[in-house]
C-alpha positions in Angstrom: 139.4 119.4 136.1 138.9 123.1 135.7 138.1 124.9 132.4 141.6 126.3 131.9 143.1 122.8 132.1 140.5 121.4 129.7 141.1 124.2 127.2 144.9 123.6 127.3 144.3 119.8 126.7 141.9 120.5 123.9 144.3 122.9 122.1 147.2 120.5 122.5 145.1 117.7 120.9 143.9 120.1 118.2 147.5 121.1 117.5 148.5 117.4 117.1 145.7 116.9 114.6 146.5 120.1 112.8 150.2 119.1 112.6 149.3 115.8 110.9 146.9 117.3 108.4 149.0 120.4 107.7 152.0 118.2 106.9 149.9 116.0 104.6 148.3 119.0 102.9 151.7 120.6 102.4 153.1 117.5 100.8 150.1 117.4 98.4 150.2 121.1 97.5 153.9 121.2 96.9 153.8 117.9 94.9 156.0 115.7 97.1 157.5 113.1 94.7 156.8 110.1 97.0 153.3 111.2 97.7 152.6 111.9 94.1 154.0 108.5 93.1 151.6 106.8 95.6 148.7 109.0 94.4 149.4 108.0 90.8 149.2 104.3 91.9 145.7 105.2 93.1 144.8 106.7 89.8 145.2 110.4 90.7 147.1 112.9 88.6 149.1 115.8 90.0 146.2 118.3 89.7 143.8 116.2 91.6 146.5 115.4 94.2 147.0 119.2 94.7 143.3 119.7 94.9 143.1 117.2 97.7 145.7 119.1 99.5 143.7 122.3 99.3 140.5 120.5 100.5 142.5 119.0 103.4 143.8 122.5 104.2 140.3 124.0 104.2 139.0 121.3 106.5 141.8 121.7 109.0 141.3 125.5 109.1 137.6 124.9 109.8 138.6 122.4 112.5 141.0 124.8 114.3 138.6 127.7 114.4 136.3 127.1 117.4 133.2 128.6 115.7 133.5 126.2 112.8 135.1 123.3 114.6 132.1 121.0 114.4 132.0 121.3 110.6 135.7 120.9 110.4 135.5 117.7 112.5 132.9 116.2 110.2 134.9 117.2 107.1 138.1 115.7 108.5 136.4 112.4 109.4 134.7 112.3 106.0 138.1 113.0 104.3 139.6 110.1 106.3 136.7 107.9 105.3 137.7 108.5 101.7 141.3 107.6 102.6 140.1 104.4 104.3 138.0 103.5 101.2 140.9 104.2 98.9 143.3 102.0 101.0 140.7 99.2 101.0 140.2 99.4 97.3 144.0 99.0 96.6 144.6 96.3 99.2 146.6 98.5 101.6 146.5 98.6 105.4 143.8 100.8 106.8 145.3 101.1 110.2 146.7 104.6 109.9 143.6 106.3 108.4 141.3 104.5 110.9 143.4 105.6 113.9 143.6 109.2 112.6 139.9 109.3 111.9 139.1 107.9 115.4 141.4 110.4 117.0 139.8 113.3 115.1 136.4 112.0 116.1 137.3 111.7 119.8 138.9 115.1 120.0 135.9 116.6 118.2 133.5 115.0 120.7 135.6 116.2 123.7 136.3 119.7 122.3 132.7 120.5 121.3 130.1 119.5 123.9 127.3 120.5 121.6 128.6 118.0 119.1 128.8 115.1 121.6 125.4 116.1 123.0 123.8 115.9 119.6 125.5 112.7 118.6 124.8 110.9 121.9 121.3 112.3 122.1 121.7 114.1 125.5 
């Protein structure tokens, strides 16, 4: 596979991740009533819910920019780790956050060779 094809695939995968996280961040920042209701069941108020949206937005921006993509990958995976912990704490299914975290991790490893080399010890 040539470099151009790889870049296209990486940007499509990055766009999919950005789409998911930007939609989630938008819902948090604008105070989506359904999301806010779920957040309140987790013990979050509207201000903290909005703050999480801005944190999510910052992490996805870092992920999209190639120069800061490795940091963005780590922040998104850590963010999803918090989501997994919250779901576990409240007896909810962790399938969605685990799948999203795994997908972010895989795309990060594929997109940034220096990241995968460091993690895999190559």
